[in-house]
Chimera marker file (.cmm) of the C-alpha trace (Angstrom):
<marker_set name="trace">
<marker id="1" x="0.092" y="0.050" z="-0.157" r="1" g="1" b="0" radius="0.5"/>
<marker id="2" x="1.199" y="3.269" z="-0.988" r="1" g="1" b="0" radius="0.5"/>
<marker id="3" x="-1.128" y="5.520" z="1.179" r="1" g="1" b="0" radius="0.5"/>
<marker id="4" x="0.298" y="8.108" z="3.419" r="1" g="1" b="0" radius="0.5"/>
<marker id="5" x="2.670" y="6.495" z="6.449" r="1" g="1" b="0" radius="0.5"/>
<marker id="6" x="3.358" y="7.754" z="9.840" r="1" g="1" b="0" radius="0.5"/>
<marker id="7" x="4.708" y="6.711" z="13.141" r="1" g="1" b="0" radius="0.5"/>
<marker id="8" x="1.201" y="7.972" z="14.599" r="1" g="1" b="0" radius="0.5"/>
<marker id="9" x="-1.504" y="5.148" z="14.309" r="1" g="1" b="0" radius="0.5"/>
<marker id="10" x="-3.452" y="5.065" z="11.118" r="1" g="1" b="0" radius="0.5"/>
<marker id="11" x="-7.029" y="4.573" z="10.564" r="1" g="1" b="0" radius="0.5"/>
<marker id="12" x="-9.070" y="3.862" z="7.586" r="1" g="1" b="0" radius="0.5"/>
<marker id="13" x="-10.860" y="7.115" z="6.128" r="1" g="1" b="0" radius="0.5"/>
<marker id="14" x="-13.636" y="6.494" z="3.750" r="1" g="1" b="0" radius="0.5"/>
<marker id="15" x="-14.919" y="9.241" z="1.485" r="1" g="1" b="0" radius="0.5"/>
<marker id="16" x="-15.965" y="10.109" z="-2.022" r="1" g="1" b="0" radius="0.5"/>
<marker id="17" x="-14.046" y="12.361" z="-4.699" r="1" g="1" b="0" radius="0.5"/>
<marker id="18" x="-16.271" y="13.848" z="-7.280" r="1" g="1" b="0" radius="0.5"/>
<marker id="19" x="-14.350" y="15.255" z="-10.464" r="1" g="1" b="0" radius="0.5"/>
<marker id="20" x="-14.876" y="18.527" z="-11.847" r="1" g="1" b="0" radius="0.5"/>
<marker id="21" x="-15.877" y="17.193" z="-15.265" r="1" g="1" b="0" radius="0.5"/>
<marker id="22" x="-16.920" y="13.679" z="-16.285" r="1" g="1" b="0" radius="0.5"/>
<marker id="23" x="-13.563" y="11.753" z="-17.117" r="1" g="1" b="0" radius="0.5"/>
<marker id="24" x="-13.046" y="11.469" z="-21.032" r="1" g="1" b="0" radius="0.5"/>
<marker id="25" x="-13.388" y="7.962" z="-22.443" r="1" g="1" b="0" radius="0.5"/>
<marker id="26" x="-10.188" y="7.629" z="-23.015" r="1" g="1" b="0" radius="0.5"/>
<marker id="27" x="-9.362" y="8.619" z="-19.186" r="1" g="1" b="0" radius="0.5"/>
<marker id="28" x="-11.967" y="5.959" z="-18.051" r="1" g="1" b="0" radius="0.5"/>
<marker id="29" x="-9.960" y="3.194" z="-20.179" r="1" g="1" b="0" radius="0.5"/>
<marker id="30" x="-6.679" y="4.131" z="-18.473" r="1" g="1" b="0" radius="0.5"/>
<marker id="31" x="-8.290" y="3.880" z="-14.768" r="1" g="1" b="0" radius="0.5"/>
<marker id="32" x="-8.229" y="-0.100" z="-15.344" r="1" g="1" b="0" radius="0.5"/>
<marker id="33" x="-4.545" y="-0.049" z="-16.041" r="1" g="1" b="0" radius="0.5"/>
<marker id="34" x="-3.373" y="2.899" z="-13.743" r="1" g="1" b="0" radius="0.5"/>
<marker id="35" x="-0.689" y="2.463" z="-11.119" r="1" g="1" b="0" radius="0.5"/>
<marker id="36" x="-2.474" y="5.301" z="-9.257" r="1" g="1" b="0" radius="0.5"/>
<marker id="37" x="-5.380" y="3.230" z="-8.624" r="1" g="1" b="0" radius="0.5"/>
<marker id="38" x="-3.747" y="-0.260" z="-8.444" r="1" g="1" b="0" radius="0.5"/>
<marker id="39" x="-3.542" y="-0.297" z="-4.766" r="1" g="1" b="0" radius="0.5"/>
<marker id="40" x="-7.043" y="-0.419" z="-4.336" r="1" g="1" b="0" radius="0.5"/>
<marker id="41" x="-7.430" y="2.599" z="-2.165" r="1" g="1" b="0" radius="0.5"/>
<marker id="42" x="-9.436" y="4.391" z="-4.812" r="1" g="1" b="0" radius="0.5"/>
<marker id="43" x="-12.109" y="2.844" z="-6.925" r="1" g="1" b="0" radius="0.5"/>
<marker id="44" x="-14.049" y="4.365" z="-9.647" r="1" g="1" b="0" radius="0.5"/>
<marker id="45" x="-17.812" y="4.019" z="-10.643" r="1" g="1" b="0" radius="0.5"/>
<marker id="46" x="-19.709" y="5.264" z="-13.339" r="1" g="1" b="0" radius="0.5"/>
<marker id="47" x="-23.408" y="5.661" z="-13.779" r="1" g="1" b="0" radius="0.5"/>
<marker id="48" x="-25.442" y="7.277" z="-16.572" r="1" g="1" b="0" radius="0.5"/>
<marker id="49" x="-25.611" y="10.761" z="-14.627" r="1" g="1" b="0" radius="0.5"/>
<marker id="50" x="-21.893" y="10.875" z="-13.118" r="1" g="1" b="0" radius="0.5"/>
<marker id="51" x="-18.637" y="9.304" z="-12.340" r="1" g="1" b="0" radius="0.5"/>
<marker id="52" x="-17.250" y="9.184" z="-8.880" r="1" g="1" b="0" radius="0.5"/>
<marker id="53" x="-14.254" y="7.666" z="-6.775" r="1" g="1" b="0" radius="0.5"/>
<marker id="54" x="-14.894" y="5.909" z="-3.619" r="1" g="1" b="0" radius="0.5"/>
<marker id="55" x="-12.065" y="5.829" z="-1.384" r="1" g="1" b="0" radius="0.5"/>
<marker id="56" x="-10.708" y="4.158" z="1.666" r="1" g="1" b="0" radius="0.5"/>
<marker id="57" x="-7.223" y="5.374" z="2.659" r="1" g="1" b="0" radius="0.5"/>
<marker id="58" x="-5.162" y="4.186" z="5.539" r="1" g="1" b="0" radius="0.5"/>
<marker id="59" x="-3.492" y="7.244" z="7.477" r="1" g="1" b="0" radius="0.5"/>
<marker id="60" x="-2.887" y="8.804" z="10.706" r="1" g="1" b="0" radius="0.5"/>
<marker id="61" x="-4.521" y="12.133" z="9.385" r="1" g="1" b="0" radius="0.5"/>
<marker id="62" x="-7.696" y="12.843" z="7.526" r="1" g="1" b="0" radius="0.5"/>
<marker id="63" x="-6.109" y="15.959" z="5.655" r="1" g="1" b="0" radius="0.5"/>
<marker id="64" x="-3.114" y="13.441" z="4.523" r="1" g="1" b="0" radius="0.5"/>
<marker id="65" x="-5.555" y="10.891" z="3.380" r="1" g="1" b="0" radius="0.5"/>
<marker id="66" x="-7.624" y="13.397" z="1.113" r="1" g="1" b="0" radius="0.5"/>
<marker id="67" x="-4.422" y="15.050" z="-0.242" r="1" g="1" b="0" radius="0.5"/>
<marker id="68" x="-2.886" y="11.717" z="-0.990" r="1" g="1" b="0" radius="0.5"/>
<marker id="69" x="-5.962" y="10.484" z="-3.114" r="1" g="1" b="0" radius="0.5"/>
<marker id="70" x="-6.487" y="13.924" z="-4.893" r="1" g="1" b="0" radius="0.5"/>
<marker id="71" x="-2.933" y="13.884" z="-5.972" r="1" g="1" b="0" radius="0.5"/>
<marker id="72" x="-3.585" y="10.317" z="-7.276" r="1" g="1" b="0" radius="0.5"/>
<marker id="73" x="-6.457" y="11.357" z="-9.428" r="1" g="1" b="0" radius="0.5"/>
<marker id="74" x="-4.408" y="14.459" z="-10.677" r="1" g="1" b="0" radius="0.5"/>
<marker id="75" x="-1.888" y="12.013" z="-12.094" r="1" g="1" b="0" radius="0.5"/>
<marker id="76" x="-4.574" y="10.643" z="-14.117" r="1" g="1" b="0" radius="0.5"/>
<marker id="77" x="-5.555" y="14.341" z="-15.424" r="1" g="1" b="0" radius="0.5"/>
<marker id="78" x="-8.736" y="14.256" z="-13.268" r="1" g="1" b="0" radius="0.5"/>
<marker id="79" x="-9.109" y="17.320" z="-11.117" r="1" g="1" b="0" radius="0.5"/>
<marker id="80" x="-11.592" y="17.024" z="-7.838" r="1" g="1" b="0" radius="0.5"/>
<marker id="81" x="-14.472" y="19.388" z="-7.312" r="1" g="1" b="0" radius="0.5"/>
<marker id="82" x="-16.009" y="18.108" z="-4.098" r="1" g="1" b="0" radius="0.5"/>
<marker id="83" x="-15.275" y="15.468" z="-1.284" r="1" g="1" b="0" radius="0.5"/>
<marker id="84" x="-18.085" y="13.792" z="0.288" r="1" g="1" b="0" radius="0.5"/>
<marker id="85" x="-17.794" y="11.911" z="3.745" r="1" g="1" b="0" radius="0.5"/>
<marker id="86" x="-20.470" y="10.388" z="5.883" r="1" g="1" b="0" radius="0.5"/>
<marker id="87" x="-20.973" y="12.141" z="9.257" r="1" g="1" b="0" radius="0.5"/>
<marker id="88" x="-18.720" y="10.805" z="12.223" r="1" g="1" b="0" radius="0.5"/>
<marker id="89" x="-20.609" y="8.880" z="14.730" r="1" g="1" b="0" radius="0.5"/>
<link id1="1" id2="2" r="1" g="1" b="0" radius="0.2"/>
<link id1="2" id2="3" r="1" g="1" b="0" radius="0.2"/>
<link id1="3" id2="4" r="1" g="1" b="0" radius="0.2"/>
<link id1="4" id2="5" r="1" g="1" b="0" radius="0.2"/>
<link id1="5" id2="6" r="1" g="1" b="0" radius="0.2"/>
<link id1="6" id2="7" r="1" g="1" b="0" radius="0.2"/>
<link id1="7" id2="8" r="1" g="1" b="0" radius="0.2"/>
<link id1="8" id2="9" r="1" g="1" b="0" radius="0.2"/>
<link id1="9" id2="10" r="1" g="1" b="0" radius="0.2"/>
<link id1="10" id2="11" r="1" g="1" b="0" radius="0.2"/>
<link id1="11" id2="12" r="1" g="1" b="0" radius="0.2"/>
<link id1="12" id2="13" r="1" g="1" b="0" radius="0.2"/>
<link id1="13" id2="14" r="1" g="1" b="0" radius="0.2"/>
<link id1="14" id2="15" r="1" g="1" b="0" radius="0.2"/>
<link id1="15" id2="16" r="1" g="1" b="0" radius="0.2"/>
<link id1="16" id2="17" r="1" g="1" b="0" radius="0.2"/>
<link id1="17" id2="18" r="1" g="1" b="0" radius="0.2"/>
<link id1="18" id2="19" r="1" g="1" b="0" radius="0.2"/>
<link id1="19" id2="20" r="1" g="1" b="0" radius="0.2"/>
<link id1="20" id2="21" r="1" g="1" b="0" radius="0.2"/>
<link id1="21" id2="22" r="1" g="1" b="0" radius="0.2"/>
<link id1="22" id2="23" r="1" g="1" b="0" radius="0.2"/>
<link id1="23" id2="24" r="1" g="1" b="0" radius="0.2"/>
<link id1="24" id2="25" r="1" g="1" b="0" radius="0.2"/>
<link id1="25" id2="26" r="1" g="1" b="0" radius="0.2"/>
<link id1="26" id2="27" r="1" g="1" b="0" radius="0.2"/>
<link id1="27" id2="28" r="1" g="1" b="0" radius="0.2"/>
<link id1="28" id2="29" r="1" g="1" b="0" radius="0.2"/>
<link id1="29" id2="30" r="1" g="1" b="0" radius="0.2"/>
<link id1="30" id2="31" r="1" g="1" b="0" radius="0.2"/>
<link id1="31" id2="32" r="1" g="1" b="0" radius="0.2"/>
<link id1="32" id2="33" r="1" g="1" b="0" radius="0.2"/>
<link id1="33" id2="34" r="1" g="1" b="0" radius="0.2"/>
<link id1="34" id2="35" r="1" g="1" b="0" radius="0.2"/>
<link id1="35" id2="36" r="1" g="1" b="0" radius="0.2"/>
<link id1="36" id2="37" r="1" g="1" b="0" radius="0.2"/>
<link id1="37" id2="38" r="1" g="1" b="0" radius="0.2"/>
<link id1="38" id2="39" r="1" g="1" b="0" radius="0.2"/>
<link id1="39" id2="40" r="1" g="1" b="0" radius="0.2"/>
<link id1="40" id2="41" r="1" g="1" b="0" radius="0.2"/>
<link id1="41" id2="42" r="1" g="1" b="0" radius="0.2"/>
<link id1="42" id2="43" r="1" g="1" b="0" radius="0.2"/>
<link id1="43" id2="44" r="1" g="1" b="0" radius="0.2"/>
<link id1="44" id2="45" r="1" g="1" b="0" radius="0.2"/>
<link id1="45" id2="46" r="1" g="1" b="0" radius="0.2"/>
<link id1="46" id2="47" r="1" g="1" b="0" radius="0.2"/>
<link id1="47" id2="48" r="1" g="1" b="0" radius="0.2"/>
<link id1="48" id2="49" r="1" g="1" b="0" radius="0.2"/>
<link id1="49" id2="50" r="1" g="1" b="0" radius="0.2"/>
<link id1="50" id2="51" r="1" g="1" b="0" radius="0.2"/>
<link id1="51" id2="52" r="1" g="1" b="0" radius="0.2"/>
<link id1="52" id2="53" r="1" g="1" b="0" radius="0.2"/>
<link id1="53" id2="54" r="1" g="1" b="0" radius="0.2"/>
<link id1="54" id2="55" r="1" g="1" b="0" radius="0.2"/>
<link id1="55" id2="56" r="1" g="1" b="0" radius="0.2"/>
<link id1="56" id2="57" r="1" g="1" b="0" radius="0.2"/>
<link id1="57" id2="58" r="1" g="1" b="0" radius="0.2"/>
<link id1="58" id2="59" r="1" g="1" b="0" radius="0.2"/>
<link id1="59" id2="60" r="1" g="1" b="0" radius="0.2"/>
<link id1="60" id2="61" r="1" g="1" b="0" radius="0.2"/>
<link id1="61" id2="62" r="1" g="1" b="0" radius="0.2"/>
<link id1="62" id2="63" r="1" g="1" b="0" radius="0.2"/>
<link id1="63" id2="64" r="1" g="1" b="0" radius="0.2"/>
<link id1="64" id2="65" r="1" g="1" b="0" radius="0.2"/>
<link id1="65" id2="66" r="1" g="1" b="0" radius="0.2"/>
<link id1="66" id2="67" r="1" g="1" b="0" radius="0.2"/>
<link id1="67" id2="68" r="1" g="1" b="0" radius="0.2"/>
<link id1="68" id2="69" r="1" g="1" b="0" radius="0.2"/>
<link id1="69" id2="70" r="1" g="1" b="0" radius="0.2"/>
<link id1="70" id2="71" r="1" g="1" b="0" radius="0.2"/>
<link id1="71" id2="72" r="1" g="1" b="0" radius="0.2"/>
<link id1="72" id2="73" r="1" g="1" b="0" radius="0.2"/>
<link id1="73" id2="74" r="1" g="1" b="0" radius="0.2"/>
<link id1="74" id2="75" r="1" g="1" b="0" radius="0.2"/>
<link id1="75" id2="76" r="1" g="1" b="0" radius="0.2"/>
<link id1="76" id2="77" r="1" g="1" b="0" radius="0.2"/>
<link id1="77" id2="78" r="1" g="1" b="0" radius="0.2"/>
<link id1="78" id2="79" r="1" g="1" b="0" radius="0.2"/>
<link id1="79" id2="80" r="1" g="1" b="0" radius="0.2"/>
<link id1="80" id2="81" r="1" g="1" b="0" radius="0.2"/>
<link id1="81" id2="82" r="1" g="1" b="0" radius="0.2"/>
<link id1="82" id2="83" r="1" g="1" b="0" radius="0.2"/>
<link id1="83" id2="84" r="1" g="1" b="0" radius="0.2"/>
<link id1="84" id2="85" r="1" g="1" b="0" radius="0.2"/>
<link id1="85" id2="86" r="1" g="1" b="0" radius="0.2"/>
<link id1="86" id2="87" r="1" g="1" b="0" radius="0.2"/>
<link id1="87" id2="88" r="1" g="1" b="0" radius="0.2"/>
<link id1="88" id2="89" r="1" g="1" b="0" radius="0.2"/>
</marker_set>
């Protein structure tokens, strides 16, 4: 796993990244073979209305997990518009 690491105890952060624009067909084809998504921390799903990227990233800090995932998508030319998280319980 290549997610952010530290000496502080890590936890699993779950969130969904929504791209600024729907990825092109060429970008979508790259997702299946992209090293940036190969670790399994970032998935991708499409429906007729949108594309989104569900993420589960192990990191001691939420900010590190978010920035790591956003950077992986940027490597593929996908800019993030918003991040969605479930409320903490």
